[in-house]
N, C-alpha and C positions, 0 to 999 in steps of 0.2 A: 271639352272639359280639360282641366290641367291635371298633371300627375298627382298633385296633392289630394285632389278629390277622388282620384282613382289610384290608390297606392299599389294595386296588383296589376295594373295595365302594363303590357309590354310596350316599350317605346319604339316607334318606327323611326330610327335615326337616319337622317340623310347620309349617304356615303361620303366620307371625308377623303380628301386626296391623301394617299398613303406615301410616306417616304420610302423609296425602294431600298434604302440602306437599313431601315428598321425592320426587325422581324415581324411578320404578321402573327396574329394570335391563332393558336390551335387549341381548342378546348378538348379536355379529356373527360369522358364519361366512363366510369368503371366502379365496381364495388370498392368500398373503402373500409368496411368493417369486416371482422373475421366471419367466416362462413364454414359450416360443417363440410368436411371433406377437403379442406385446404389448410396447410400449415399456417401458423400465426404470421410469419413474415411474407407470405405469398403476395399479398396485394402491394406491399411496399416494393418488392422485387419487380413485379409487373409494371408498376408506375415508373420505376427507374428505367426500365427497358423502353417503355413508350416515350418518356421524356427524352431519352437519348436519340431516338429515331426522329422525333419532331425537331429537336435542336439541330440535328444534322441536315434537315431540310430547310433550315433557316426560318423556322417558326418559333414563336414563344409558347412553350407548353404551360397549360394551366388547367386545373380542374374547373369544371363549369360552376361549381359551388363556391369557388374562391373569388374574393373581390377585395379591393383596397378600402372600400367604404363599409360602414355598418348599415345593415338594412334587413329587409325581409328576405330570408334565404330562398324561398320559392320564386319570388320575383327575380332575384339575381340569377338563379339557375335558368329560368325561361329566357331572360334577357341575354345571357351568355350563349345559350343554345341558338338564339336568333342571330346575334351579332358576330360570332366567330366565323371567319371565312372557311374554316375547316374544323371538323370534329373527328377524333378517334374514339370509338366506342368499343369497350370490351364487354361482351355479353356472356363471358364465362360465368357459370353458376346460375345464369338466368335470374339475377337479382331483380326484383320487381321495380325498384326505383330506376335502375339502369334501363330496363326495358321500356318504362314509361318515358324517360328522357329521350331514348332513341326514337320512340314514336313521335314525340314532339319535334325533334330535329328533322326527321323524315317528312313530317307534314309541312315544314318550311321549305322543302325541296332544295336543300343546300348540300354541298359536298360532305360526305360522311364515309369514314373508313370503319368497317365493322370487323372486329377480330374476336377470336374465342380460343379457349384451350382445347386440347384433344379429347377431354373427358365430357365436355358439355355437348349434348346432341344438338344437331341443327334444328332451328325453329323453322316452321314452314314459311313464315313471312319474312325472315331475314337471310335465308340461305342464298338467295339470288345476289345480294349485295355483299356477301362475305368475301373478303379478299385474302385474309391471312389467318392461320392459326397462330397462337402465341409463340410456339416453337419456331415457325417460319419467320415470324416478325422479329424474334430475338436474333436468329442466325443470319437473316438477310434484311436487316432493317434499312439498308440503303435503297431497297425497292420502294420504300415509302416515297422517295423523290418522284417516282413515276406517277404515283397517285396524286401528288400535289400538283 
């Protein structure tokens, strides 16, 4: 069946030859709306920190919900979770959408960097993959190169 008859189907795109001079995409999964216990500007600041680290590693940073075209947001998120060669996921605050998107990404068995702030407790199923706290990520973001 074609994609028009199945609008929510994730496309399994063949791997294209990448130009080594062009940055690869790195998706960002994180809370984007205000949450109780966090100041209004918190997520904008965190996004800036994550984007800086990703750019330093010569990747193009982009929220997995972003796209150039107009379409169904759920399909776009799943497609980007599948297509991006790397994902940085901030589980701070245990946002349900973030946790769901992390679960999808992990089910694709693709590289994922999981970060969290110091006030969010570890989750039993994500602590093994957790590489950084937000504070470490901010102060030592050059370490991201090692994970890429």
